[in-house]
N, C-alpha and C positions, 0 to 999 in steps of 0.2 A: 025976643026969641033967639037972636043971634048970639047973645051972651051965653045963653043956656047951651046952645050947640057948641060954642067955642069951649066952654067949661067941660062939656062931655068929651070933646075931642082931646083936650089936654089930659083929662083923667084917663082915657083909654090909652093914650100914648105913654103916660106915666106908668100905668100898670104893665103895659107891654115892655117898657124899658126895664122895670124892676124884675119882671119874669125872665127877660133875656139875660140880665146880670146873674141871677141865681142859676139859670140853666147853664150858662157859661162856666160858673164856678163848679157846678156839678160835673160837667164834662172835664174840667181842668183837674178836679180832685182825684180822679182815678189814676192818672200817671204820676201825680205827686205822691200818692200813697205808695206806689211801687218804689219810687225813688227813695222815699223816707224809710221804708222797710229795708231796702237795700243798704242804706247808710247804717241803719241800726245793726243789721247782720254783719256788716264789715267791722263795725265797732266791737261787737261781741266776739268775733273771730280774733281781732287784735288783742282784746283783753285776755281771752283764753290762751293765746299764744304767749303773752307776757307772763301769765300765771303758771304755765306748764314748766316744770323743772325736768330737764333731760338728765337721766341718771349718769350717762357717760361724762357730761360736762361737770356734774356735781362731784364725781370722783376725782376729776382732774383738779378741781379747786381745793379739795381736801388735802392733796399731796403737797 
């Protein structure tokens, strides 16, 4: 009977541990998503800035 209780205890602790890991990852995911989206938006802004041609600077290069 002691082995059955020990196995049950180990199973419960294992399930709680796995649930805690996934809950922690769920909590951790929200701020990581904001950071990732922020980096993506900064990258898009940088690319748009590089692709934009300023008319006044283009006229100076032609002369």
